[in-house]
Structure formats: C-alpha cells, structure tokens
N, C-alpha and C positions, 0 to 999 in steps of 0.2 A: 519195780526196777530189778532187772536181772543182773546178777554179779558174774563177771567173767573171771574164772579162777586164774587164768593165765595173766590177765592184767593185774589182778591183786597180788600175785606172786612177784611180778616185775616191780610193782610199787614197793612191796616189802623189801625186795633185794636192794632197791635204790636207797631206802631209808637205812637198812642195815649197813650198807657200804659207807654212807655218810657218817653214821654213828661210829663205825670202826675208824674212819679217818680222824674224827674228833677225839676218840680214845687215844690214838697214837700221838696226836698233837699234844694232848694233855700230859701223856707220859713223857714225851720228849721235853716239854716245858719244865716239868717237875725234875727230870734228870739234870737239865741245864741249871736250874736253881740250886739243886744239891751240889753240883760241880762248882758253881760260883761261891756257895757258902763254904765249901771245904778248901778252896784254893785262893780266892781273892782276898779274904779277910786276913789282915796282918795280926790282929790281936785275938785270934781264936774265933769261936762261934758259939752261939747259944744252942744248946741241945734241944730246947723246946721249939725253937724256930725250925730246926732240921726235922724234928718229929712232926711238926705241923705240915711241912712240905711233903713229907712222906705220906702222911694221912691224906692230904689233898690228892696226891698221885694215885694212891690205892683206891680211894673212894670214887674220885672223879673218873679216872680212866677205867677202873673196874666196873663201875656202875654203867657207863656208856657202853662198854663191851658186853655186859650182861643184857642190856636193852637191845643191842644189835643182834645178839644170839637169839633172843626171844623173837625179834622180828623175822629173822631167817627161818625160824621154826614155825612161823605162822601164828605166834602168840602176840598179844597186844598189851601185855603187862608193862612193856617198856615205853609205851606212848607217853604217859604222864611224865616220867623222868626225862625223856628226850625233849619234850616241849619245855619243861622247866629249865633244863640245862641250857637250852638255846635262848630262852628269854633272859636268863642270867648272862649269857655270853653277849647278848645285845646291850645289856646294861654295862658290861665291861667295855664294849665298843664305844659307848658314849664317853667314858672316862679317857679312853685312848684318844678320841677326837679332841677332847678338851686339852689334853696334853700335847696335841700336835703330832701324835705318832700315827700318821696316816698309813705308813707301811705295815703296821700291825693291825690297825683298825679296819682297813678295807678288806683284806682277805678273811679276817675273822667275821666281819659282817656278812660277806657273801656266803661263807660256809654255814653260819648260823641261820641265815634266812632260808637258804636252800634246804637245810635239814629240817627246819621248823615247818616249812610248807609241805615237804615230802611226808613228814610224820603226821601232819594233820590231814593230808589227802589220802593216805593209805587206807584202803577199805578193809575192815575186818571181814573175815569169812563167816 
C-alpha cells in the first residue's frame, strides 16, 4: 500500500485543527468556571477547588494543544492522548444526556466523535 504524503498531511491538519478547537473549548470552559467561582459565590470560595480547575485547564487544554502541535509537525505521539481525551469526552456526553443537557451533549458528542475518527484514521508517515 503506497502512502500519499499530501493525503497524510491533510489528515494530520484536520486532526490538529480539531484538537486545537478542543483545547480552546476546554480553556474557555475552565475560565468560565473560574469566573463563576470568583463572582457567584456569596460566602467565598475554596482555594483547592479553584486550584483544581486551574490544573484541569492547564493540563487538559495544554495537553490537547501539545498533541495538535505534534500532529501538525508530522509526529504521532499525540495520538494516544487525543483518543483518550475524546473517549473521556464521550463519557461526559453520557452524563450530559442523563441530565437532559442536550444543548451541551450534542455539540460535544459531534466534536469528540469527529476528532476521534480523524485521529484514528490519520496515517503515520
């Protein structure tokens, strides 16, 4: 089976773009949670909760961004984290569906499935 470098580069670009979108979504979600923690609570906030959210944002968003950069450069070290993150996202979707939050569940499911399929189909060089 011959590999088409142009096709492989396009597949990697698609995966990288989807991973960057996910990284931005996680960063925005984390910033929103931090904003809510600092402004909505009347009786103060737990510093450990805030640190947990910050850690989630840094590791989640940073990890997906690093995987995306790897894909853009033609490296495939980001494949396993990308697949794992999107399988976890599909688990989150099931909780969102159970809670009746279809507005959140549907876009998250579409993004996770698209990224998961793209990451698995991208052909290493």
